[in-house]
C-alpha positions in Angstrom: 14.1 -20.1 6.9 16.9 -19.4 9.2 17.9 -16.1 10.9 21.2 -16.6 9.2 19.8 -17.6 5.7 17.5 -14.5 6.0 20.1 -12.0 7.3 21.7 -13.1 4.3 18.4 -12.2 1.8 17.9 -9.0 3.8 22.4 -8.6 3.1 22.1 -9.5 -1.0 19.2 -6.8 -1.3 21.7 -4.0 -0.2 23.9 -4.8 -2.8 21.5 -5.2 -5.8 21.1 -2.4 -8.3 16.9 -1.9 -7.2 16.5 0.6 -9.0 17.8 -0.9 -12.2 16.0 -4.1 -11.8 12.8 -2.4 -10.7 13.4 -0.9 -14.1 13.8 -4.0 -16.1 10.7 -5.9 -14.5 9.0 -2.1 -15.6 10.1 -2.4 -18.6 9.6 -6.4 -19.1 5.7 -5.6 -17.7 4.8 -3.2 -20.7 5.8 -5.1 -23.1 3.0 -4.8 -26.0 3.6 -7.8 -28.2 0.7 -9.5 -28.4 2.3 -13.0 -28.3 4.6 -12.1 -25.7 2.6 -10.7 -23.3 -0.3 -13.6 -23.4 2.5 -15.9 -22.5 3.5 -13.2 -19.7 0.1 -13.3 -18.1 -0.6 -17.0 -18.8 2.6 -17.8 -17.0 2.1 -15.1 -14.4 -1.5 -16.8 -13.6 -0.3 -20.4 -13.8 2.3 -19.4 -11.1 0.3 -17.5 -9.0 -3.2 -19.7 -9.0 -4.5 -16.1 -9.7 -8.8 -16.2 -9.5 -9.6 -15.2 -13.1 -14.0 -15.8 -12.9 -14.5 -12.2 -10.9 -12.1 -10.0 -13.5 -14.1 -7.4 -15.2 -12.2 -8.3 -18.4 -11.2 -11.1 -20.6 -8.1 -12.7 -20.0 -5.8 -12.5 -22.0 -7.4 -10.2 -24.7 -8.8 -7.6 -21.9 -5.2 -6.6 -21.2 -2.9 -4.7 -23.7 0.6 -5.6 -21.0 1.3 -7.8 -18.3 1.4 -4.2 -16.3 -2.0 -4.2 -17.2 -3.3 -7.2 -16.0 -1.3 -6.6 -12.7 -3.5 -4.0 -11.9 -6.4 -5.4 -12.8 -10.0 -4.5 -12.7 -13.1 -6.9 -10.5 -16.5 -7.0 -11.8 -19.0 -5.2 -9.7 -19.5 -6.8 -6.4 -16.8 -8.8 -6.4 -16.1 -6.6 -3.3 -19.3 -5.6 -1.3 -18.5 -2.8 0.9 -19.2 -2.8 4.5 -22.0 -0.1 5.2 -21.6 1.1 8.7 -20.9 4.4 9.1 -18.1 4.1 11.8 -16.5 0.9 9.9 -13.2 1.0 8.7 -12.8 -1.1 5.6 -9.6 -3.2 4.4 -8.2 -0.8 1.4 -6.7 -3.8 -0.5 -6.5 -7.4 -0.7 -3.5 -8.8 1.6 -1.7 -9.9 5.0 -1.7 -7.9 8.0 1.7 -7.7 8.8 1.2 -5.7 11.8 -1.7 -3.8 13.5 -2.5 -2.1 17.3 -1.3 0.9 18.8 1.3 3.4 18.2 3.6 3.3 21.5 3.4 7.4 21.5 6.0 8.2 18.6 6.8 3.7 17.6 5.4 2.1 15.2 5.6 -1.6 15.4 7.1 -3.3 12.4 8.1 -6.8 13.8 9.7 -8.6 16.7 12.4 -6.5 18.4 11.8 -3.8 15.6 10.1 -0.6 15.1 10.3 2.9 13.6 9.7 6.7 14.2 6.1 8.1 13.3 8.1 11.1 12.5 9.9 9.2 9.8 7.6 7.2 8.4 6.0 10.4 7.9 8.8 12.8 7.0 7.2 15.8 7.7 7.0 18.4 10.0 6.4 17.3 13.9 3.4 19.2 14.4 1.7 16.8 11.4 3.1 13.5 13.2 1.6 14.8 16.5 -1.7 14.2 15.4 -1.2 10.8 15.2 1.0 10.0 18.9 -0.6 7.4 20.9 -3.1 6.5 17.8 -3.4 3.2 15.9 -2.1 1.5 13.0 -2.6 -1.1 10.6 -0.2 -2.0 8.1 -1.3 -4.5 5.0 1.2 -6.5 2.7 0.1 -7.0 -0.9 1.6 -10.0 -2.5 2.3 -10.2 -6.4 -0.8 -12.2 -6.8 -3.1 -10.0 -5.1 -5.1 -7.7 -6.6 -3.5 -4.9 -6.5 -5.7 -1.8 -6.1 -5.8 0.7 -3.4 -9.6 1.4 -2.5 -11.1 3.8 0.3 -11.2 2.4 3.3 -13.6 5.4 4.8 -15.4 8.1 3.1 -13.5 11.1 3.1 -11.7 14.3 1.4 -7.8 14.5 0.6 -6.4 17.5 2.3 -2.5 16.4 1.4 -0.4 14.1 -0.5 3.8 14.4 -0.1 5.8 11.9 -2.2 8.8 10.4 -0.1 11.6 9.6 -1.9 13.9 6.6 -0.8 15.1 2.9 -1.4 13.5 0.2 -3.2 13.4 -2.9 -0.3 11.3 -6.1 -0.9 8.3 -5.4 1.3 7.5 -9.0 2.4 7.8 -10.9 5.7 11.4 -11.8 5.4 12.7 -8.5 5.3 10.0 -7.0 7.5 11.3 -8.9 10.1 14.5 -8.5 9.4 15.2 -4.9 8.2 15.1 -2.2 10.7 12.7 0.4 9.8 12.0 -0.8 6.2 8.6 1.1 5.6 10.2 4.7 6.8 13.7 3.7 4.6 11.6 3.2 1.4 9.7 5.0 -0.6 6.0 6.4 -0.2 3.1 8.4 -0.8 1.7 9.9 2.1 -1.9 10.7 2.0 -3.9 12.9 4.6 -7.7 12.6 4.8 -10.6 14.2 6.2 -13.4 12.1 7.6 -16.1 12.6 9.3 -14.9 10.8 12.4 -11.2 12.0 12.3 -7.7 12.5 10.4 -6.7 9.6 8.4 -3.5 8.8 6.9 -3.2 6.3 3.9 0.5 5.4 2.8 1.1 3.9 -0.4 4.9 2.0 0.2 7.0 1.4 -2.8 9.1 -1.7 -3.0 11.0 -3.8 -5.4 10.0 -4.2 -8.6 7.0 -1.2 -8.0 7.7 0.8 -10.8 5.0 3.4 -10.2 2.6 4.2 -7.5 -0.3 6.0 -9.2 -3.5 7.9 -7.4 -6.7 9.3 -8.5 -5.2 12.4 -7.3 -1.6 11.8 -8.2 -1.5 10.5 -11.5 1.9 7.9 -12.0 4.5 8.9 -9.6 7.8 6.7 -10.9 10.8 6.0 -8.1 13.6 8.3 -7.7 16.3 7.8 -5.9 16.8 10.6 -3.8 15.6 14.3 -3.3 13.3 16.0 -0.8 10.2 15.4 0.2 8.1 16.9 -2.5 3.8 18.2 -2.1 1.8 17.1 -4.7 0.0 20.1 -6.0 -3.7 19.2 -5.8 -5.5 22.1 -8.1 -6.0 19.9 -11.1 -7.5 17.7 -9.1 -9.9 19.5 -7.0 -12.9 17.7 -8.7 -11.9 14.8 -7.2 -10.7 15.1 -3.8 -13.8 14.1 -2.2 -14.1 10.1 -2.5 -16.9 7.6 -1.1 -16.0 4.2 1.3 -14.8 1.4 -0.8 -14.1 3.8 -4.1 -10.4 3.4 -6.0 -7.8 5.5 -4.5 -5.2 4.3 -6.3 -2.8 1.6 -7.6 0.8 -0.6 -7.3 2.6 -2.3 -9.6 3.3 -6.0 -8.6 2.9 -6.2 -4.9 3.6 -3.9 -2.2 2.1 -2.0 1.3 -0.3 0.0 3.1 -0.4 1.2 6.2 -3.1 3.3 7.7 -2.9 5.6 10.9 -5.8 6.9 13.2 -5.3 10.2 15.8 -5.6 9.6 19.4 -8.8 8.1 20.8 -8.8 5.3 18.0 -6.3 2.9 19.5 -7.9 0.2 19.7 -9.1 0.8 16.2 -7.4 -2.0 14.5 -7.9 -4.6 18.5 -9.6 -7.4 16.6 -7.1 -7.5 13.4 -4.3 -10.0 13.9 -0.5 -10.3 12.2 -1.0 -13.2 9.3 -4.6 -12.6 8.7 -5.9 -12.2 4.8 -8.1 -9.6 4.4 -10.0 -8.3 1.4 -11.2 -5.0 -0.6 -14.3 -3.5 1.6 -14.8 -5.8 4.7 -14.5 -4.6 8.2 -11.1 -4.5 9.9 -11.7 -1.8 12.9 -13.7 1.0 14.1 -13.2 5.0 14.4 -12.9 5.3 18.6 -14.7 8.4 18.9 -15.8 11.2 17.0 -13.3 14.0 16.1 
């Protein structure tokens, strides 16, 4: 697509009633009438050429809604998890949008575009400082991808914050033409303690992504505005620890996950190239050094 058409695409998104459209998609995806939901699932499979042989439940009878199919579970062993003690595995099936070093407090988005680490985390400076000169990986989930998010390493959740924001698309065209995209959109920031150092896992919401869900927070619905919300984790105390590859949460439709590592891990994602397709459980990097 030409640069002019790409800019037009982003401009039209600015005019689109994104929350209304997302609510409409959520409504359609929640229809339980069997004939309608079976039709929607069949059309979705045909449109995106979804592999159904690896699904845990039969299609379409094993799914109550189209959204239930979006967050489909896979059969055991469908995504083997690399067992190396220092490996970081892909948390999702998706495409690498960008990866590499964090340049002081700037994270690369696309050619000519970056955004602030502090803006992304939307929290106090001390917390953002943990990742200055660290490493990052941004992975995009297309609508056809498996939508569950798994643990890239074993660890324990120590804090979670919901950041309200916009709902721009996070596809490649928008990434390349909308400055600060990931710091604009709504997101759920999860801070993890691991045996090899801290890590942040960021669930980024997007157009048509009606809800971000995790094992600790339940469903977190998008809000147009408000302040950063610290998630109360007391009711989830028994589930705060997890193993590498465990399910952490899921998106409706497609979206993006961003991983952040601290200084000393600057080359952690050195072999991860923009545009590469990754699958849950396969190694995408390694920790630089122990904490």
